[in-house]
N, C-alpha and C positions, 0 to 999 in steps of 0.2 A: 182700417185693418185689411191686410192682404188676404184675399180669398183665392180659392182654387175652384176650377170647374169640375164638378163631380161627375164621374161616370155613373150610369144608371141603367136599370131595366124598366121597361114600361109595358103594362099589360091592361087589357080591358077596353071598354068603350069610352072614347073621349067625351061622350055626352053624359056619362055617369059622374057622380060626385067624386072629386079627387081624394085619394088617400095615399099619403106618403108614409112608407115604412122605413124606419131607421134601425139599423142593426147595432150589435154590441161590439165591444173591444175584441180584436182578433178575427172578427167575422166579416162578412161581405154580403152583397145582395144575393149571391147564389145560395146562401144559407136559408133565405126566406122564399125561394122560388116556389116551393110546393104550396106554402100558405098563400103567397101572392096569387098563384094561379086560381086557387079556389075563391079568394076574395074578389078576383077580377070579374066574377059573374055579376057582381052588383056595384063595383066601384072601378073608377079609373085609377090604376095603381101605378105609383112610381116607387122604385126601390133604389135609392142612390147608394154608391159606395162612399163612405165618409173619407175625409182626407187621410192619407197614409194606409188606406185599406183597399182591398180588391184592385180594381183597375184605375182608381183615382190617383191624382198626383201625390207625391210625397212633399211634406213641408216640415221644417224643424219645429214649428209650434203646433201643439195639439192640446187645446183646452176647450172648454164649453163655449166661451165667447167666440173663439175662432170658428168652431164647427157650426155654431149658430149663424155666423156671418155667411158661411158657405151655403147653408140651407136657405137663407134669405135670398141670396143671389140665385140659387137654383129655382126657387119659386117665381122670382121675378122673370127669369129667363124663359120659364115655361108659360108665362102670361097668366098665372093663376092669381086671382084676387084673394081667395081664401082656400084652405084645404083642411081636411082632417089629418092629424098626425098620430102615428102609432110608433112608439119606440121601445126597444127592449134594452135593458141594462144601460150601457153607455148611450145608446140611442135614445132611451127613455129620458136621460138627463139632458141630452140635446133638445129633445122635444119640449121638456118642461121649461128649460131656459128660453127657448124660442117663444113659448106661450106667455111667459112673464114679460118678455121684452117686446114682442110684436103681436099682441092679442088681436089687432085689427086684421091680421092675415089668417086667423084661426077660425075653424069651425069647432069640431070636437077633438078631445085629446084622450088617447089611450096610452097608459104607461104600464109597461110589462116588467114586473118583478124588480123594481128599483124605487127608491124614494128620493126626495129632494134634500138629501143629507150627505155629509162627508163620511166615508167609511174608513176604518183603520186598516182595511185589507191591503196587503202588499203584493205586487206582482214580481218583485225582484228575483226570487228563486226560480220562478217559472221562466222568466225571460232569459236568465243566465243559463238555464238548462237548454233552452233552444239555441242560444248563442254557442254553447259548448258542443253542439252536435257536429261531428266530423264530416262535413258535407262532401269532402273530396273522397271519402271512403264509401259513400252510400251509392248503391246501384239501383235500389228500388225503395218504395215508400215503406214497405214492411220492415226493412232493416232500420229505418229511422224510428218507426213505431216501437220496435223492440229496444232500441238504444235509449229511448226516453222513458221506458217502463218504470224504472226505479225512481226517477224524479217526478213523474206524472203517472201515478198508479191507475187512474181511471181511464179505461180504454176509449170510451166514447169521447172524452175530452182530448185525449191525445190525437185521435183521428180528426177531431174538429180543428185543432191547432195545425195539424199537418196539411190541411187544405191550403195553407199559406206556403207550402213547399212546392216549388214548381221546377220542371225540367226545362233547361235553357241551354241550347248548343251542347246537348249531351251531358250537362252537369246539373245537379240539383242545387238550387239556390232559394233564398227566401224572397217572396214577393213583397213582404213587408220589410221596413228598416228597423231592425231590432234595437239599434242604438237610440233611434228616436223614441221607440216604445219604452225603453228603459228610463230615459230622461223624463218622459212625459207621463208615465204611469201614475205618479202622484196626483196629477191634474185629473186623471180619469176616476180615481177613487174619490176625489173631492167633489164638492158642488159649490158654485160661486155664492158669495154672500148676497142674499136677496132682500136685505132689510129695506133698501130704498125702492124696491119694486112693489107696485100695487098687485094684490092678489089676482090670479086668473079666475074669473067668475063664470066662465062657460062650463058646460057639462064635461066632466072628466071621469074616466074610468081607470082605476088602478087594478090590475090583475096580478095576483100573487100566487106562487106555488105553495101549497100546504107544507111541503118539506123544506122550504127556503126560509131563511131568516132575514131577508133583505128589507121587507116591508112590515111596518107595524101600523096599526090603525090610527095612531095619533101623529104619524109622520107628516101628513099631507094637508090637514085642514087649514092651517094658517095661510098657506100660499094658494091652496086649491079648495076654497070653501064649498064648492059645488061637487066635490069628489065623492064617488062611491068606491068601496073596496070590495072586490070579489076574490075569494080564495078558492083555487082549483085543487081538488083532492088528487092524491097520488101523483103529484108533480113537484119538482124542485125549481131551480132557477130557469131551466130550459123547458118551461111548461108548454110552450108552443110546439115543441118536439115530442114531449112525453104525453101530452093530451091534446093533439091537434084538433080533433072534432069538437071538443068542449070549448077550446080556445076560439075557434072560428065562429062557433054559435054565439058565444058571448060578445065577441067583437061586432058581428053583424047585427045582433039584437040592439046593442047600445048605439051603434051608428045610425040605425034606421029610425030610432025614436025622434020624433019631431024633425025628421030629416028635411032639409031645405032643397 
């Protein structure tokens, strides 16, 4: 499988246990910088940009086997024998598929507000709204935000998506390839068939937002029999943004138990 070299941010002491943080769909390493900086007090942090995201190369194929192959190459290139993985949403699915396929490279697994299931969620309307944005008429990000308001009512989500809008040679353009995103979005909502994979038996923590419906208690035990589920109050899908202190406390407590 053709892989891409992932751009990444690195923080913390190289002598500490490695922790790789994997972002979600439409996000990038920059969305995790504040969390990564705090976790870097105890861990050697890597935050890669997944293919087609952030500063990493674009590729027409975007599915979990491909992104997992990128991650394996990334780990091997860093000379890591094993690592802890923390993944949110799409990144959580990458982390789970990696754990099921390459358990020998794993220490502990943290999955944030996603389960190893295929969802019926569609990104088509969202991506079409971004594609319809008249970039040639936009002179500042605020204009783009207002133009998207009817299609994407939630302000914080609009602002999150618009982090992918960049100024280049005096013109606004998308850093991401929206045509690839549109074609590959069904792969992101899905999860590969794992029937032929042995369960991942190492310690696994699923963190879910109380106000999010992505994770149910019976979703993970078949593939992750050692998993525990912790639900964070007053938080939805973006629990690391909405409850960062609780999130960091739970991640650190879990990763330090029986830490090698």
